[in-house]
C-alpha positions in Angstrom: -38.3 -11.7 83.6 -34.9 -12.7 85.1 -35.1 -15.2 87.9 -33.0 -12.9 90.1 -35.5 -10.1 89.7 -38.5 -12.5 90.0 -37.4 -13.8 93.4 -36.1 -10.6 94.9 -33.0 -9.4 96.7 -33.2 -11.9 99.6 -32.7 -14.8 97.3 -29.3 -16.4 96.6 -28.8 -18.0 93.2 -26.3 -20.6 92.0 -26.3 -19.0 88.6 -25.4 -15.6 90.0 -22.6 -17.0 92.3 -24.4 -15.7 95.5 -25.1 -19.4 96.3 -22.3 -21.9 96.0 -22.4 -25.6 95.3 -20.4 -26.3 98.5 -23.2 -24.8 100.6 -25.9 -27.0 99.1 -25.4 -30.4 100.8 -25.9 -28.9 104.3 -28.7 -26.7 103.0 -30.5 -29.7 101.6 -30.0 -31.6 104.8 -31.4 -28.7 106.9 -34.5 -27.9 104.7 -35.7 -31.2 103.3 -37.5 -33.1 106.0 -39.9 -35.4 104.0 -39.8 -39.1 104.3 -42.4 -40.0 101.7 -41.2 -42.7 99.3 -37.9 -42.6 101.3 -37.7 -39.0 100.5 -37.9 -38.9 96.7 -37.6 -35.1 97.0 -34.2 -35.3 98.6 -33.0 -37.8 95.9 -34.2 -35.5 93.2 -32.4 -32.5 94.7 -29.1 -34.4 95.1 -29.4 -35.6 91.5 -29.8 -32.0 90.3 -26.8 -30.9 92.4 -24.7 -33.7 90.8 -25.8 -32.6 87.4 -24.7 -29.0 88.1 -21.3 -30.2 89.4 -20.9 -32.2 86.2 -21.7 -29.1 84.2 -25.0 -30.5 82.9 -27.6 -28.5 84.8 -26.8 -24.9 84.0 -30.1 -24.5 82.2 -31.9 -24.8 85.5 -31.2 -22.4 88.4 -30.9 -23.3 92.1 -32.3 -20.6 94.4 -32.4 -20.3 98.2 -34.7 -17.7 99.8 -34.8 -16.9 103.6 -38.0 -15.4 105.0 -41.4 -14.9 103.5 -41.5 -14.8 99.8 -44.4 -13.0 98.0 -44.8 -13.3 94.2 -47.4 -12.4 91.6 -47.0 -15.8 89.9 -44.5 -18.6 89.9 -44.0 -21.0 86.9 -40.8 -23.0 87.2 -40.6 -24.0 83.6 -40.7 -20.5 82.3 -37.3 -19.2 81.2 -34.9 -18.9 83.0 -36.0 -22.2 84.5 -35.9 -23.1 88.1 -34.6 -26.6 89.0 -34.6 -26.2 92.8 -36.3 -23.6 95.0 -35.7 -23.6 98.7 -37.9 -21.2 100.7 -37.2 -21.0 104.4 -40.5 -19.4 105.4 -43.9 -18.9 103.8 -44.4 -18.8 100.0 -47.3 -16.7 98.9 -48.2 -16.6 95.2 -51.0 -14.2 94.4 -51.9 -15.9 91.1 -50.8 -19.3 89.8 -48.1 -21.6 91.3 -47.1 -24.2 88.7 -44.1 -26.5 88.8 -43.0 -28.9 86.2 -41.7 -32.4 85.4 -40.1 -31.6 82.0 -37.9 -29.9 82.9 -37.9 -31.5 86.4 -38.3 -29.1 89.3 -38.0 -29.4 93.1 -39.7 -26.9 95.4 -39.4 -27.0 99.2 -41.2 -24.6 101.4 -40.5 -24.8 105.2 -43.6 -22.7 106.0 -47.0 -22.6 104.3 -47.6 -22.3 100.5 -50.6 -20.2 99.5 -51.7 -19.5 95.9 -54.6 -18.6 93.8 -54.2 -22.0 92.0 -51.7 -24.8 92.3 -50.7 -27.1 89.4 -47.9 -29.5 90.4 -46.2 -32.1 88.3 -42.8 -32.0 89.9 -41.4 -32.6 93.4 -43.1 -30.4 96.0 -42.5 -30.5 99.8 -44.4 -28.1 102.1 -43.8 -28.2 105.9 -46.9 -26.1 106.7 -50.2 -26.1 104.8 -50.8 -26.2 101.1 -53.6 -23.8 100.4 -55.3 -22.6 97.2 -58.0 -20.1 96.7 -59.6 -22.1 93.9 -57.9 -25.3 92.7 -55.1 -27.7 93.4 -54.1 -30.2 90.6 -51.7 -33.0 91.3 -50.7 -34.3 87.8 -48.5 -37.0 86.3 -46.9 -40.0 88.1 -43.1 -39.6 88.0 -42.8 -37.2 90.9 -44.5 -36.7 94.3 -45.8 -34.2 96.8 -45.5 -34.3 100.6 -47.4 -31.8 102.9 -46.7 -31.9 106.6 -49.8 -29.8 107.4 -53.2 -29.7 105.7 -54.2 -29.5 102.0 -57.0 -26.9 101.6 -58.8 -25.7 98.5 -62.4 -25.8 97.1 -61.3 -28.3 94.4 -58.5 -30.9 94.6 -57.8 -33.2 91.7 -55.2 -36.0 91.3 -54.0 -37.8 88.2 -51.6 -40.7 89.1 -49.6 -38.2 91.3 -48.5 -39.6 94.7 -49.4 -37.3 97.5 -48.7 -37.7 101.2 -50.6 -35.4 103.6 -49.7 -35.6 107.3 -52.7 -33.4 108.2 -56.1 -33.4 106.5 -57.6 -32.8 103.0 -60.2 -30.1 103.2 -62.1 -29.4 100.1 -65.6 -29.2 98.6 -64.6 -31.8 96.0 -61.7 -34.2 95.9 -61.7 -36.3 92.7 -59.5 -37.8 90.0 -58.5 -41.1 88.4 -58.0 -42.9 91.7 -57.4 -42.3 95.4 -53.7 -41.3 95.2 -53.8 -38.9 98.1 -52.7 -40.6 101.4 -53.9 -38.6 104.3 -53.6 -39.0 108.1 -57.3 -38.0 108.3 -60.2 -39.5 106.4 -61.6 -37.4 103.5 -64.4 -37.8 101.0 -63.2 -38.9 97.5 -65.6 -39.0 94.6 -64.8 -41.0 91.4 -64.7 -38.6 88.5 -67.3 -40.6 86.6 -70.1 -40.1 89.2 -73.1 -37.8 88.7 -72.1 -36.0 92.0 -68.9 -34.8 90.4 -70.7 -33.5 87.3 -73.2 -31.6 89.5 -70.3 -29.9 91.4 -68.3 -28.8 88.3 -68.6 -25.4 86.8 -70.9 -25.2 83.7 -68.1 -23.3 81.9 -65.7 -26.2 82.6 -68.3 -28.8 81.5 -68.6 -27.1 78.2 -64.9 -27.5 77.6 -65.3 -31.2 78.2 -68.2 -31.5 75.7 -66.4 -33.7 73.1 -65.3 -36.2 75.7 -68.5 -36.1 77.8 -71.5 -36.3 75.5 -71.3 -40.1 75.0 -72.7 -42.9 77.0 -70.8 -46.1 77.9 -71.7 -47.6 74.5 -70.4 -44.6 72.5 -73.8 -43.3 71.6 -74.7 -39.7 71.8 -76.8 -38.7 74.8 -78.8 -35.7 76.0 -76.3 -32.9 76.8 -78.1 -32.3 80.0 -77.3 -35.8 81.1 -73.6 -36.3 79.9 -71.5 -39.3 81.0 -68.1 -38.3 82.2 -65.8 -41.1 81.0 -62.7 -39.4 82.2 -61.6 -35.8 82.9 -59.1 -34.6 80.3 -56.3 -33.2 82.4 -54.9 -30.9 79.8 -58.3 -29.3 79.3 -58.7 -29.0 83.1 -55.2 -27.5 83.5 -55.7 -25.0 80.7 -59.0 -23.9 82.4 -57.4 -23.5 85.8 -54.4 -21.5 84.4 -56.9 -18.8 83.4 -57.8 -18.3 87.1 -61.3 -19.7 86.7 -63.1 -21.7 89.4 -63.5 -25.4 88.5 -66.6 -25.7 90.7 -70.1 -24.4 90.4 -70.7 -21.4 92.7 -71.4 -22.6 96.2 -74.9 -21.7 97.6 -74.7 -18.9 100.2 -74.7 -20.1 103.8 -77.8 -19.6 105.8 -77.4 -17.4 108.8 -78.1 -18.9 112.1 -80.9 -17.3 114.0 
């Protein structure tokens, strides 16, 4: 599906000539507000613009959208590829939002970003809240994410991806390789090797991890009902989330107060 059709009539595209390179410096200055890592997002956006001006970035489009943008799905690496997406307003993705590091993508949302699932490896800046119905995965360590509001999802996972949250992290489970999410508010982080994490993960997902899990620390096979999680395989996890499945076991129903 062409990028122009995907993002609608209110979007201006560098590839279509409705957005010009001369407009971009002031547009970047107006929309990119993050200060994390001395604003790596802004540096990445300027680098992409320089590549376009040098005739080297034509394979990645630059798109500016004013107002609320509602999409069925957004995958920046899908052809034609998105290098930079600036949304002045809310971004609502009914299914999966997934940006990329190869090719590198930069997404800036001046409002709130809501999606069924979020998988981010590129540069992502959200001025409102970052919200997912099921899962948010922060993957890879060469880019970063900055959220000026809250991060909210049942399941939040990080794998060497630097994340700065100016609000709070609100989830049933926050886990990963290490505590890479910096938040202005305290949140509960569980190491992925703990029994608590295994008990919270969906049985369907645990079956996908069977080859990696059913060994103890010495490499001996153990009871499948008592697996040792050495480390969560991120590709297996991402493939599971891409299918729109919940990474967590179903939450028990809340008891009604009398």
